[in-house]
N, C-alpha and C positions, 0 to 999 in steps of 0.2 A: 635438290636434296631434301629428303623428308626427315622428320624426327625419328622415324623408325630405323634410320640408318645410323643413329648415334648409339651404337651398341656398347653395352657395358657401362653406361653412365646414368642409369635410371635413378641411382641414389644420390646424385650430385645436386645440390641446391644452391651453393654459393656461387656468385658471379665470377669471382676471381678463379675459383676452381674450374668452372665451366670454360673460362677463357683459356686455361692451360690444357685441360684434358678432353673436352668435348670434341667429337669428330674423328678422333684417331686413337687407337690402342697400339701398344708396341707390336711391331711386325712379328708374326708368329715364326717366320723363317729365320730372321736375324736378330730379333729383339730390339731393333732400332726404336728409340723412344720418340723420334721426330718422323713425321711423314716424309717418305722419300720423294725426291724430285723426279717424277716420271717423264723423262724427255723423249717420249715416243709419240709419233704422230698417228700410229695405227696399232691395233691390238689383234693378236692371233685369235682365231675363232675355233670353238669346239664343234666343228661341223658346220654345215651351211645353216646360217641363222642361229647358231648357238653361241651367244655372246659370253665370253669368259669374264665373270665378274661384272657383267653389264656394260662393258666398254667395247667400242668398235673403232671409233675415229676421234681424234683429240678435240676437234671442234665440238662434237656432240657431248663428250665427257672425258675427263682425265682423273685418275685417282687422287692426285695432289689437289686439284680443284675441288673434287668431291669432299675431301676432308675439310677444306676451307669453308665450303658451303654449309656443311654440317655444324662447324664451329660457330659460324655467323648466326645460323638459325637458333642455336642454343643460347647465345648471349643476348639475343633480342626476344627470347621467349616465343619464337616462331616455329612453325612446322615446316615451312619450305623456304629455301634460300637459293638465289642464283647470283653468281659472281660474274663481273664484267671487266672489260679492259680499261674502263675509266668510269668516273662518276657520271659523266655526260652520256656515256653509252647506256648506263643504267637508267638515266633520265629519259633518253630517247625510247628505250624499251617500254618503260612504264606508260609514257604518253601514247605510244602506238597500241599498247595492249588495251587501254581503257577507252580511248577516244575514237570517234568516227566523224566523217564530214557532217557538219551541222551542229556538232556538240559544243558545249561551253565549259571552260575551265576557269576556276578562280585561283589567282596566285597572290602572294603577298605583295604589298605595294613597295616593299624594299627587298625583293627576291634577289638571289644570287644572279649576277649579270649573265652567266652562261646559260642558266635556265631561262631567263627572260629572252635572251637572244634566240635560243632554239625555238621557243614558242612564237615569238614575234616575227621572226624572219623565215621560219620553215613551216611550222604547223598552221599558221594563218593561210598559207597558200593552199592548204588542203581542206579549207573550209572550217577550221577550228576558230572559235572566238574565245577571247579571254578578258577577264576583268581584274585589274589590280585592286586589292582591298587591304586596309590595315587590319590584319587578322586579330589584333588585340581588341578590336571593336566588334563585339558579337552582333550588335544591331546592324552595323554596316555589312557584315558578312551575310546575315539573314536576308537583308534587302537585296543583296547581289545575286542570290540563288534564283535561278529560273528553272522552268520545266526541262530545259535542255542542259542544265548543269550536270555533268557526269563525274567531275573530279574537283576536289578541293585540295590544292597543293599547299602544304604547310611547311614553313621553316620556323623552328623555335629552338634556340635563339636564331634570329635572322642574321643574314650576312649582307651588309656589314653593320647595321644599326642596332643589333642586339635586342630587337623587340621580342616580346614573349607572347605566345598564343596558348590559350587553354585547350590542350589536346582533347580532354574528355568531353568538354562542352561542344567543341567543333565536331568531334566524332558523332555526338548525338544529333547535331544539325545535319550532318551528312546522312545518317541513318534515316532521319525523318524525311529527307528529300531524295533518297535513293542515289545519292552521290557518293562515290568512293572518296575516302580521306587518306591521302598519302602524306607522311611526315618525313621531310629531309632531316635526319637526325645527325648529320655530320658534325655540327658544332658541339653537341652534347656528348655524343657517343653512347653506346649502350651502358657504359660504366656509370653514367649520370642520369640516363633517361631511357625508358623502354616504352615507346609509343603504342605498341600492340597491346600492352597490358592496360592502356588507357582508352582503348576502343578504336584506334586507327586500323585501317585495312592493310596498309602497306608501309614499310619503313624503307627509306633509301639512304645509302651512304656513299660518299666519296671515300672509299677505304684508303685512298692516298693520304688522307689527313690523319686523324687521331688513331684510327685502327692500325694502319701501317706504322705511323708514329715516328719514322726515322728519315723522312724526305728522300727515300730511295726507291719507291715503287708507286706506280699509278694503277688505280683500280676503282671499281664500284660494286655495289651490291643492292639487291632487292630482297626483302624478307616479308613473308605474309603467312597468315593462317587460312587464307581463302584459296581453296583448291582450284577453283575456276581461273582465278588470276594467276596462280602458280603455273597452271598448264599453259596459259598464254605467254607468261614470261619464259618458260622453258622452250616453247616453240620459237619465239623471236630470238632468244639467246643462240639457239642452234641455227636458225634460218639466216639471221643477219651475221652471226659469227663474231661478234665483238666480245671475245672471251679472253681472260687472262692466260698467259702462258704458265707452265708449271712452276718456273722459278719465281714469277710474280706472285703466284698463289702461296708458295712457300714463304716468301718475305712477308706477305700480309699475315699469315698465321704466326710467324715469328713475332711480329709486332703485337698481335692480339694478346699474346700470353702475358705481356706486362701492362696491358691497357689500364687496368684498375689502379695499379700503383702510380702510373704516369699521370692519370687524370687527377688523382689526389694532389700531386705536386703542381701540375698546371693550375689547378683551381686555387691552391694556397698562394702561389706566386702572383697570379692575376689579381686576386683580392688585394694583396699588399700594394700592387702597382696602381690599381684603381683608386685606393684610398690616398696614395701619394699624389697622383695626378689631380684628384679632386681639390687638393689644397694649393695648386699652382696657379698664380695669377694669369699666366698666359693661356690657360685652358678654360674655355667657356662652358664645356659640358663633358662629363665622363659617362659613357654608355656601358654599363656593366650590371647585369641583373642581380649580382650579389650585393650591391649597395642598397641600403634600405630605402633610399629616395627614388630608386628606379621604378617607373610606373608598373612594371610587370614583376616586381620582386616577390610579392606574395604568391602569385601563380607559379613562378619559378620554384619557390621554396616548397610548394606543395607537390609538384610533379618531377622535380629533379633532386638528385642526391648530392649535388654540388653545382656550382655556377659556371664552371668551365674556365678555359684558358684564353678566351678572346676578350679584348678590351678595345673599344673605339673612343676617340676623343675628338672634340671640335676645338679649333684654335681661334683665339680672339683676333689674331692677325690675319685670318683668312687663308687663302691658298698659299700665299708666300710663306707664312709661318708653318703651315703644314708641310710644305716641301723642305723647309729648312730643318724641321725636326727629323724628317726622314733622312736627310743628308748628314746630320750631325751625330747620329748614334754610332757606337763602335762595337758594342756587343750585339745589339739588335741588328740583324742583317736586312738590308733593303732588298726584298724579294717578294714575289707573289707566293701563293699557297699558304698553308697553315698546318698546325697540328703536329709538327715535328718536335723533337727534343730541344732544338735550338730556337731562340727567339727571333721572330721576323717582324719587320715593320714595312708598311706600304701606304701609298696614297690612292685609295680606291677609285676616285673619279678619273684618274689618269692611268690606272693600272687594271685591277680586276673588274671594275665596273664601268670602264670606258664606254661599253656598248649601250649603257643606259642614258647617255647624254641626249638631251632634248626630249626624253620620254617622261611619263608619269613616275618612273622609277629612278630618275636622275639623282645621283648621290651628291651631297654638298661638297664643294671643293675645299672646304676647310677641315674635312674629316681625315683622320689618320687611324688606321687599323693596326693593332698590335696582336700578334700571335705570341703569347707569353710561353716561353719554354720552361725547362726544368733545371736551369742553371741555378747557382746560388743567388737567392733573391737580392742580397745586398749588392752584388755586382750589377744586376739589372737596374736597381734603383739608382745606383751611382751613375750608370750610363745615361739614364733618362735625365737625371739632375744636371749633368754636364751638357747634354744636348739642348736642354731648355735654357741654359744660362745665357 
């Protein structure tokens, strides 16, 4: 979906306004202010080869999905967006669009476990090589780039260690070496960070998380200003068919409309919790870019509009203490995933990042990850206080 399809919104500049209005205007026939859920697998043609509204078959395109894609492009300041059935489907599409046998990709040394698993277990079989690098260290990144490097895969903040990468400087390194720079913006969301404006070539989202925001839909997205990449994404989206259904697209759009407000509350609550946890004797380290002593704080403050809702902690008592904290909370729910309105807690080394065990990306077993929701912060603080007692 291109920017030219966002009709009637050329005067909109505010992000919250774009999140609500971009991609769809009230239906001229009925006046419906929300995009209808078009549950049709096929579309009538105006003669042989005459596509009515550009639609023919729902895998290739659906009006509800098209509205979502236009909205996603708008909030990320992109020209083209493609929606997928999951964040990993978007990840798979991006890797296949950019890489060929013999190519090299650089990934964060604390990348999301699902991304690492796909590259390590699948793409290496197809002749792709990868190098994990701490992307906060630009010298290490520069040293890892080879003539075969075609992609620099960035997470910032990273999952689950909340490391920060300087998007603008990495984008320049990518441009200098002819490598594409993709930023997984899932943790920040477009409400807090817009990587394309900082020079990235592609933005990826698991829209399951903050964009959907209610833990009720799975999805993914790729956004770019690069027409050649956009064509490759469109071909693979259609050819592989990992597309969201119209109801999934509707739920994601529904969540997007309140993203800016929710991210403000997520960030406020997370900061309060990070400060509280930093003062607890049973906690050895708090990983949150909003804290002034975080090594990436200044970079995060420069490229983000807030520090997000994710907090990770390391426990002095090791794995046992981490598991006990996860077991003892009452408001925080023990569950994988993140970005919903409710607060979640998990033990990454045994849950979301179990696939990194024994690798260079192995997660410390004393680590606990918190997805801080938008509940009353006093209730969240009280819950953690009793869980740590």
